[in-house]
C-alpha positions, 0 to 999 in steps of 0.5 A, a space after each residue: 771303359 779304358 781298360 776294354 780301350 787300353 786293352 784294344 790298343 796294346 795289342 793294336 800296339 804288337 801287331 802293328 810292331 809285328 811281334 804279334 800276327 793279326 791272328 792272334 788278335 783275340 787270343 792276346 786279348 784274353 791273356 790280358 783279360 785274365 790279368 785285370 781278374 776281367 770276364 767280360 769285353 767290348 769291342 770299344 770305337 778310338 783311334 789307333 794309330 800315333 799307339 804311343 806304348 808309355 801312354 798306354 802301358 801307364 794307364 794300363 797301370 793306373 788300372 790294375 793299381 785301382 783295381 788293388 791288383 798290383 802297388 802303385 810303385 815303380 818297383 810292382 809297376 815293372 813287374 806287371 808291364 813284363 806280364 802285359 808284355 810278354 802276352 802279345 809275345 812269340 815263345 822263344 823257339 820262335 824267335 830263334 828260328 827268325 832270328 837263325 832265318 834271317 842270320 842266312 840273309 847275313 848276320 847284320 839282318 838278323 840282329 835288326 831283327 833281334 833289336 829290334 825285337 828287343 825294343 819292339 817287345 819293352 825289354 828295351 826301354 824306348 822310352 826309358 833309354 831316351 831320357 838319358 843326357 848323352 853328348 860328347 867332347 873333344 880331347 887331346 885323344 879323341 871324340 869320348 861320350 859322356 853319358 849321364 843313366 837315368 834309364 834305370 829305375 831309382 829303387 822305391 822304399 815300400 819294394 826296398 822294404 819289401 825285399 828286404 822282408 822277403 825270403 833268401 832266395 838264389 833262383 836266378 842265380 844273377 841277372 846273366 843267367 840263361 834261367 831268367 828268359 820268363 822268370 816273372 821277377 819279384 821285388 830285389 830281381 828284375 821281370 824278365 817274361 818278354 826276355 827272349 834269348 839267342 843260344 849261340 855256341 862259342 868254343 864248343 860250348 852253350 852260350 846267350 846272346 841277349 842286348 841290354 836293357 839299358 842299351 848304353 850305345 847302339 845295339 849294347 849286346 851282352 854275350 854270356 855263358 849258358 853256365 853260371 861260373 866266374 869271369 875270367 881272362 885267360 886264352 880261353 877267353 881270348 879264343 871266345 871274344 874271336 869265336 862270337 867276331 867270327 860269327 858276328 863281324 860286324 859287332 866288336 866284343 870286350 870284357 871286362 878285367 876279371 879283378 875287383 876295382 878294375 873289373 865289371 859289377 858282375 864278376 861272378 858269371 862269365 859273360 862280354 859285352 859288344 854291340 855295333 858301334 865304333 868307340 874313341 878307343 877304337 878309333 885311337 892310333 898306334 904310335 910306337 910300334 914293335 915287334 915279340 920275337 916269334 910272332 913278328 908276322 902280328 902287327 904290335 904298338 903301344 896306342 894313344 890312349 888315357 889307358 895302356 893299350 897294346 894293340 894286335 893285328 894280324 889276318 889269322 886269329 889263332 896268331 893274335 890269341 898265341 900272342 896275346 896269351 904269351 902277353 897276359 902271363 906275363 903282365 900277369 908275373 909283372 912288377 915294376 918298382 920304379 913305376 909302381 907297379 906290382 905283381 902282387 902283394 901280401 897273395 894278392 895277384 893286382 896285374 890283369 888284362 881288359 881286351 877288345 876284340 874286333 874285325 877291321 876288314 880283313 884284319 883281326 884286332 885285339 886292344 889289351 888294355 893293362 889294368 892293375 889293382 892295387 890300393 895304398 892307404 892315399 889311394 885307398 880305392 885304387 890307385 890306378 882308379 879314378 883318384 878322390 879328387 874326381 869322385 864328385 863326378 866319378 866314382 865307380 870302377 873303370 869298366 869295359 865301356 869306360 876303357 873303350 872311352 865312353 862315360 856311364 855317370 851316375 844319375 845324381 848328376 843330373 839335378 846336382 848340374 842343373 842346381 850347380 848351373 843356378 849358383 853360379 849364374 847367380 853368383 851364389 855361395 856353392 859350400 852352403 849348399 850339401 848336394 853341390 859343395 862336393 863340387 866346389 873345388 872343381 867348379 872354383 878353378 875352372 870358371 875362370 876360365 871363361 870370360 862369358 858365362 850365361 845362361 847361353 853358355 853355361 850347359 855347354 861349358 858344365 858339358 865340356 868341363 865334365 867331360 874333362 874330368 871324365 879325361 883325368 879319369 881314364 888317365 888316372 885307370 892307365 898303369 902308364 901315363 901318357 908321357 915321356 917316363 911313362 912309354 919310357 916304362 911301358 916300353 921296358 914292359 915291352 923289352 921283357 916280353 
């Protein structure tokens, strides 16, 4: 019987990866049988080599659909396969215990274990993340990373309708709350039964450490407040960043800004994002050093980067925190009409900072990205936001990840670029196709630069041109442009410190 075979394969997968101990083989089998309302079981002979989790889960989900246990749609399948995976997993206390045991060896040993566990448990769906499109593009600022995110499944109409008709539920309050651990999920909230959080202490308060299920880069982690409290960039935020870095010195940690437009997607819950990855921004050099009176022991400088970044370095992170707090407070109230920077209009504050902390050798380092969210009639989505001529590629907010040089582009681009490729190669009118007409001006601008456009070169051309657009997106987000006038205005701010 196919069900028995696939249950056996799933349990064996758990044992092979180490998330299920051999002594729990029967117990785990019985948990899975219960999910299928199945009272019987036979140990079937089957090939247990080269087990593929995606295939095993697909066959088990097909069985659940055929038994009418779940509806056949991606939302309901995701809710059910999370229940299946939870049958294989240790309780949260066991995961925490193993993590801290490995931490005694080294912080890196602990995070290596936890990252692998988060993938083996299918909380990070490796087979979906691998579908993301990724490439790099060289620019005057360094090598930028470009990704088209394909790992988030599209909502299906049935689930959207069910969510619309469902009773309003405010538990968990958001997807970053501690209460997500073990939560079964619903049509408008992902299942988290296979989720295990590592509790950590940050600035003498309770926080959680986990990985992003969509891992945009290596070991993409989220560090979040144990309480559902709004994000705020202040001195405490800088203290928290370095408190984490001291515990996990091989990771960087940064925060989205705390204002709309220039902030992240979840401003309602205090959190940071980090990981084990070196972005182009971290590799970018300082183009102009400066000293702030009273902080002569802190190395400070302007970074060669499309956004406006001040880098602070010191062996004593407390000195960096003090200077960062000073810079933030000055920036919050700073207006330079000649540079079109206004601290506030009609009582609405506009200036904030996107900070990123890391350890570099014996020094602590903090990058402060100056942000401003003012809007105008010409730029209703933000003056320092991707301008309208770039929206065909990127319209969304420029958050922490993009600030550091990694584009997270919408899934729609995969199909649009594929169609665009055919139209370019066949010389067809791009404006005649509703799905790609928004790209017409862009193509007309870059295509004449290439002498030979053919099926062997078109993919590389499109990828490089998308990368150049992302570079322009970052330039739009910079409050001080990387030119003579921009740097002069930047210096006016530094003189105000």
